[in-house]
C-alpha positions in Angstrom: -18.9 7.5 -2.1 -19.7 4.8 0.0 -17.0 2.2 -0.7 -13.5 3.9 -1.2 -11.2 3.0 -3.9 -8.5 1.2 -2.7 -4.8 -0.2 -3.6 -4.3 -4.0 -2.8 -1.3 -4.7 -0.4 -0.4 -8.3 -2.1 -1.5 -7.7 -5.6 -1.1 -3.8 -5.7 -3.6 -4.0 -8.2 -6.0 -0.7 -8.3 -9.5 -1.0 -7.4 -12.0 2.2 -8.2 -15.5 2.6 -7.1 -16.6 5.5 -9.6 -20.1 7.1 -9.6 -21.6 8.9 -12.4 -22.9 11.9 -11.0 -22.0 14.8 -12.7 -21.3 12.9 -15.4 -21.7 13.7 -19.2 -25.1 12.1 -20.2 -24.0 10.6 -23.5 -20.9 8.9 -21.2 -23.2 7.4 -19.2 -25.8 5.9 -22.2 -22.6 4.3 -23.7 -22.0 2.9 -20.2 -25.5 1.9 -19.7 -25.5 -0.3 -23.0 -22.6 -2.1 -22.8 -18.7 -2.7 -21.4 -17.3 0.5 -23.3 -13.8 0.7 -23.1 -13.3 4.0 -25.0 -16.4 6.1 -22.6 -14.6 4.1 -19.7 -11.4 6.1 -20.6 -13.0 9.2 -21.1 -15.0 8.7 -17.4 -11.3 7.8 -15.7 -9.9 10.9 -17.4 -12.8 13.2 -15.7 -12.4 11.0 -12.4 -8.7 11.8 -12.1 -9.6 15.4 -12.6 -12.6 16.3 -10.0 -10.7 13.6 -7.5 -7.5 14.4 -7.7 -6.6 14.2 -4.1 -7.8 10.7 -3.7 -6.0 9.4 -7.1 -3.0 10.9 -5.9 -3.9 9.2 -2.2 -4.0 5.8 -4.2 -1.2 6.4 -6.8 1.1 7.2 -3.5 0.4 3.8 -2.1 1.2 2.1 -5.5 5.0 4.2 -5.2 5.3 2.8 -1.8 5.3 -0.4 -2.8 7.4 0.8 -5.4 10.3 2.2 -3.7 9.8 1.5 0.0 12.2 -1.7 0.7 9.6 -2.5 3.8 6.3 -2.3 1.3 8.1 -4.3 -1.6 9.2 -6.9 0.7 5.7 -7.6 1.9 4.2 -7.3 -1.3 6.6 -10.1 -2.5 6.1 -12.5 0.3 2.3 -12.2 1.0 2.2 -12.9 -2.8 3.9 -15.9 -2.6 2.2 -16.9 0.5 -1.3 -16.3 -0.8 0.0 -19.0 -3.9 0.8 -21.5 -1.5 -2.3 -20.8 0.7 -4.0 -22.0 -2.4 -2.2 -24.9 -3.3 -2.4 -26.1 0.3 -6.0 -25.5 0.6 -6.6 -27.3 -3.0 -5.1 -30.1 -1.6 -6.5 -30.2 1.8 -10.3 -28.9 1.6 -10.7 -29.8 -1.9 -13.4 -27.4 -4.7 -16.0 -26.4 -2.0 -14.6 -23.0 -1.3 -17.7 -22.0 0.7 -15.8 -24.5 3.2 -12.4 -22.6 3.6 -11.8 -20.8 6.6 -8.3 -20.8 7.9 -5.9 -18.0 8.7 -2.1 -17.7 7.4 -1.1 -15.2 10.0 1.6 -13.8 8.0 -0.8 -12.4 5.8 -1.8 -10.0 8.4 1.2 -8.5 9.4 0.6 -4.9 8.1 -3.1 -4.8 10.5 -0.8 -6.1 13.5 -1.4 -3.0 16.3 1.5 -1.7 18.4 0.4 -0.2 21.5 3.3 3.1 21.5 3.4 5.0 24.8 5.1 8.2 24.5 6.9 9.4 27.8 7.1 12.5 29.0 11.4 12.2 28.4 10.3 12.3 24.5 11.0 8.8 24.0 9.0 5.9 23.5 7.7 2.3 25.3 6.4 -0.4 22.7 4.5 -3.7 22.7 2.5 -5.6 20.7 -0.9 -5.2 22.2 -1.6 -7.8 24.8 -4.5 -6.1 26.4 -2.2 -5.2 29.9 -0.7 -1.7 30.5 3.3 -2.3 30.7 4.8 -1.4 33.8 6.3 1.8 32.4 6.7 5.2 34.1 5.6 8.7 33.0 3.3 7.8 30.3 2.5 10.7 28.6 -0.3 9.3 25.7 -0.3 6.1 24.6 -1.0 5.9 20.6 -2.3 2.5 19.0 -0.7 2.2 15.9 -0.1 -0.8 12.6 1.7 -0.7 9.7 -0.8 0.2 7.9 -1.6 3.1 9.9 2.0 4.1 8.7 1.1 3.6 5.5 -2.6 5.4 5.6 -0.4 8.7 7.1 2.0 8.6 4.5 -0.5 8.8 1.3 -2.5 11.1 3.2 0.6 13.4 3.8 1.1 13.1 -0.1 -2.4 14.0 -0.5 -2.0 17.0 1.1 1.0 17.9 -0.6 -0.9 17.1 -3.7 -3.7 19.5 -2.4 -1.1 22.2 -1.9 0.8 22.2 -5.1 4.5 22.4 -6.3 4.3 26.0 -7.1 6.8 28.1 -5.4 4.0 30.8 -4.2 2.1 27.7 -2.8 4.7 25.7 -0.6 4.8 27.8 2.4 1.6 26.5 3.1 2.9 22.8 3.6 3.8 23.4 7.5 1.2 26.0 8.3 -1.2 24.0 11.0 -3.8 26.3 10.8 -4.6 25.6 7.1 -3.4 22.0 7.3 -6.1 21.4 10.4 -8.8 23.1 7.7 -8.0 20.6 5.4 -7.9 17.6 7.0 -11.2 18.4 8.2 -12.6 18.6 5.1 -11.0 15.4 3.8 -11.4 11.7 5.0 -7.5 11.7 5.9 -5.4 8.8 8.1 -3.1 11.0 10.1 -2.9 8.6 13.3 1.2 8.5 12.9 1.3 12.4 12.4 -0.4 13.0 15.4 1.7 10.9 17.5 4.7 12.9 16.1 3.4 16.1 16.2 2.5 15.4 20.1 6.1 14.2 20.7 7.9 16.8 19.1 5.1 19.0 20.8 5.2 21.1 17.3 2.7 20.8 14.4 4.5 22.7 12.0 8.0 21.0 12.7 6.2 17.6 12.4 4.5 18.8 8.9 8.2 19.4 7.8 9.1 16.1 9.1 6.7 13.4 9.6 6.5 12.1 5.8 10.4 11.7 6.0 10.2 10.1 9.4 7.8 7.8 8.1 9.6 6.7 5.0 12.5 6.3 7.5 11.1 3.7 9.2 10.1 1.5 6.0 13.9 1.0 5.3 13.8 -1.5 8.2 11.8 -4.7 8.7 10.5 -3.2 11.7 8.6 -0.3 10.8 6.7 1.1 14.0 9.5 0.4 16.0 11.8 2.1 13.7 9.4 5.3 13.7 9.5 5.4 17.2 13.3 5.5 17.6 13.6 8.0 14.7 10.7 10.1 16.7 12.7 10.2 19.6 15.9 10.7 18.3 14.7 14.1 16.4 13.1 15.1 20.2 16.6 14.7 21.5 18.3 16.6 19.1 15.4 19.3 19.6 15.2 19.3 23.1 19.2 19.5 24.0 19.5 22.1 21.2 22.4 20.2 19.4 24.7 22.5 17.1 24.2 20.5 14.2 20.1 20.3 15.0 20.0 24.0 15.3 22.1 24.7 11.6 19.9 22.0 10.4 16.3 23.3 11.7 16.9 26.6 10.6 17.5 26.1 7.1 14.3 26.9 4.5 13.4 23.9 3.2 13.8 21.6 1.3 16.0 20.6 3.8 18.0 17.4 3.5 15.5 15.2 5.3 16.1 12.2 3.6 19.5 12.2 4.2 19.3 12.7 7.9 17.2 9.8 7.8 19.3 7.7 6.4 21.9 9.0 8.8 19.7 8.5 11.7 18.4 5.1 10.6 22.5 4.0 10.7 22.8 5.0 14.1 20.6 1.7 14.6 22.1 -1.3 16.7 20.5 -3.7 14.5 20.6 -7.4 15.3 21.6 -8.7 11.9 22.9 -8.2 8.7 20.8 -5.8 5.5 18.0 -8.2 4.5 19.2 -11.3 6.5 15.8 -11.9 7.7 13.2 -12.8 5.0 10.1 -14.0 7.5 7.2 -12.1 7.4 7.4 -11.7 11.0 10.6 -10.4 11.7 12.8 -12.9 14.0 16.1 -10.6 13.9 15.9 -6.4 13.7 17.6 -5.6 10.5 17.8 -3.1 7.6 16.2 -3.5 4.5 17.2 -2.0 1.1 15.0 -1.9 -2.3 17.5 -3.1 -4.8 17.4 -6.7 -3.1 13.8 -6.9 -2.9 13.0 -5.6 -6.8 15.7 -7.3 -8.4 14.9 -11.2 -7.0 18.2 -11.6 -5.3 16.1 -12.9 -2.2 15.4 -16.3 -2.3 12.3 -18.2 -0.8 12.3 -21.8 0.7 12.3 -23.1 -2.3 15.6 -21.3 -3.6 13.9 -19.9 -6.4 14.6 -16.1 -7.0 11.4 -13.8 -6.1 10.1 -10.7 -7.4 6.3 -9.4 -7.6 5.0 -9.9 -10.6 3.1 -6.8 -10.7 5.4 -4.5 -8.7 9.1 -5.2 -9.3 9.4 -4.3 -12.9 8.2 -0.9 -11.8 10.5 -0.6 -9.4 13.4 -2.0 -11.4 12.5 1.2 -13.6 12.3 3.4 -10.8 15.9 2.8 -9.6 17.6 2.4 -13.0 16.1 6.2 -13.5 17.3 6.9 -10.3 20.8 6.0 -10.5 20.9 7.2 -13.9 19.6 10.7 -15.0 16.8 11.4 -12.3 18.6 11.4 -9.0 15.8 13.7 -7.6 13.6 10.5 -7.2 15.7 9.4 -4.1 13.9 12.3 -2.4 10.2 12.0 -4.1 8.7 9.7 -1.7 9.5 11.5 1.5 9.7 15.2 -0.4 7.3 15.2 -3.4 6.5 18.9 -3.8 10.6 19.8 -3.8 11.6 17.6 -6.8 12.1 19.0 -10.6 9.3 19.1 -12.8 11.2 16.1 -14.8 11.2 14.2 -11.8 7.7 14.7 -11.2 6.6 13.5 -14.6 8.7 10.4 -14.7 6.9 9.4 -11.3 3.2 10.2 -12.8 4.5 7.5 -15.2 4.7 4.9 -12.8 1.5 3.9 -12.1 -0.3 0.5 -11.1 0.5 -1.9 -14.5 -3.5 -3.1 -13.4 -6.8 -1.4 -12.6 -9.9 -2.5 -12.2 -12.9 0.0 -12.2 -16.4 -0.2 -10.7 -18.8 2.5 -12.3 -22.4 2.7 -10.4 -24.5 4.3 -13.1 -27.7 5.6 -12.2 -29.9 2.9 -13.4 -28.5 0.6 -10.4 -26.6 -1.1 -12.8 -22.8 -1.5 -12.6 -19.9 -1.2 -15.0 -16.6 -3.2 -14.0 -13.8 -1.9 -16.5 -10.3 -3.7 -16.4 -7.1 -1.8 -17.4 -4.9 -4.6 -19.4 -6.3 -7.9 -21.4 -7.1 -11.0 -18.9 -5.8 -12.9 -21.7 -2.3 -12.0 -20.7 -0.3 -14.5 -19.3 2.1 -13.8 -16.2 5.0 -15.7 -14.6 4.3 -16.4 -10.7 7.8 -16.0 -9.7 9.0 -17.8 -6.9 6.4 -20.5 -8.1 8.4 -21.9 -11.1 6.5 -25.5 -10.7 3.2 -23.4 -12.1 4.4 -22.1 -14.9 2.9 -18.9 -16.5 -0.7 -17.9 -14.9 -3.5 -15.3 -16.5 -3.8 -12.4 -15.0 -7.9 -13.3 -14.5 -6.5 -16.5 -12.9 -4.3 -14.7 -10.6 -7.2 -12.6 -9.4 -9.2 -15.6 -9.1 -6.4 -17.0 -6.6 -6.0 -13.9 -4.4 -10.3 -13.3 -4.1 -10.3 -16.7 -2.8 -7.8 -16.5 -0.1 -8.7 -13.0 0.8 -12.1 -14.3 1.7 -11.1 -17.3 3.4 -8.3 -16.1 5.8 -10.0 -12.7 5.9 -6.6 -10.8 5.2 -6.9 -7.6 3.1 -10.5 -8.5 3.1 -13.6 -6.0 3.8 -17.1 -7.7 3.1 -18.4 -4.4 1.4 -15.2 -4.8 -1.0 -17.0 -6.4 -4.0 -17.0 -5.8 -7.6 -19.8 -7.8 -8.6 -23.2 -6.8 -8.3 -25.5 -9.8 -9.3 -27.1 -10.2 -6.1 -29.4 -13.3 -7.5 -26.0 -15.4 -7.7 -25.7 -18.4 -5.4 -22.2 -17.2 -5.5 -23.0 -13.5 -4.1 -23.5 -13.7 -0.4 -20.6 -15.6 0.4 -17.9 -13.1 -2.0 -15.4 -15.4 -2.6 -15.0 -14.0 -6.3 -14.3 -10.0 -4.2 -12.0 -9.2 -7.0 -12.7 -11.0 -9.8 -13.1 -9.0 -12.5 -14.9 -10.9 -15.2 -18.2 -9.3 -14.8 -20.7 -9.7 -18.0 -24.2 -8.9 -18.0 -25.4 -12.5 -17.2 -24.0 -13.7 -14.3 -23.7 -17.3 -15.5 -21.2 -16.3 -17.9 -19.1 -14.7 -16.0 -16.5 -18.0 -15.6 -15.7 -17.5 -11.7 -17.2 -21.1 -10.3 -15.3 -22.9 -13.6 -12.0 -21.2 -13.3 -12.1 -21.6 -9.5 -12.6 -25.2 -10.1 -9.8 -25.6 -12.6 -7.7 -23.7 -10.7 -8.1 -26.1 -7.6 -7.6 -29.0 -9.5 -4.2 -28.0 -11.1 -2.9 -27.4 -7.8 -4.9 -30.1 -5.6 -2.1 -32.7 -6.3 1.0 -30.9 -5.4 -0.8 -28.8 -2.4 -2.1 -32.1 -0.7 1.7 -33.4 -0.3 
């Protein structure tokens, strides 16, 4: 497909782009006739089976937001900033959203590039990309990575795990470089961080054992790229110096206790501040993060309000409750998904995005956009108590406009609407707005946007 399905990193709404090639003609005809939720559910069931690896990739992204502290923290803070950016723009720029062009630097955090210089010693020198090569001797290779690269590598490795399967007789393939490289040639996997780990370790098989645990460990701090470099260097040093504990550890058959090892190594870092003490999107100090603090809303924003994520935190609380009571194996799931019990895997598979929007391309050229969840459902926007409850379609209206106005989390090809004759189509401020009727005049986007601008403009101008 030309456009990849994806999870929005601020809202954690899942956007699916589905083509109808090979589908039952009766299903296609039902969708051609009109928005048919029963037909869509059948299409989705088929899609899950025939594109299982892709579905697993996107679902793992959602689990990253549920369980990895940094990702959940980013979602909470970015969602809050999106609404405040909308209030600011409503108060200062008025109702002409085509003129809304501004930046919210915090929202670009996931895509800030870092140059990581792998040294012959096995350690790293790192800097935010600034153009000039730093004065570092002994450089073996430079890797340019972003936090999103780490997230994508993690999801691609989870996809590889899903491809292999969790049957005992198949698990040995997980650490076979030849099989892995054949797979990555056939799949559009994002593996920049894996290649960095493999080159540093000079051992692809070992990298396949520890890359996903390393990445998950990195997201337990507020500087994931820096932490990943530190953790890789720790493993390289232990491997080169043949520390007794490392030799004993690595000689074990999988599953090794990689999660415990990463926790131990992270706890050896000399952080600048106490855990969860830095709540800035671009951290001023280096600290460890904990998922229970962010998922429970015990972190406050500038207004003093407890902030949780409207789509994500409830799922995270479910996950943590199960992890701390009946399913302790959930603690290992993100880093070692193929080694948990069937019961643990089944529970994880029930933790899905609370809102999914599918754009189905039909043979006639028409598209159908079908949401999971009624738009009339009202949702509190935590951290913004003055706004009251907001309808889901209103939330997606705000998010769409700010994505387009700021360029954050935005790609020009990501659009749900196919009404190219609509005067609002070229600007694409409605990119994630999911109420797409056959008649473009009936979508309600302009009036809903104007209503929200009027609602927020008085306070936003203060």
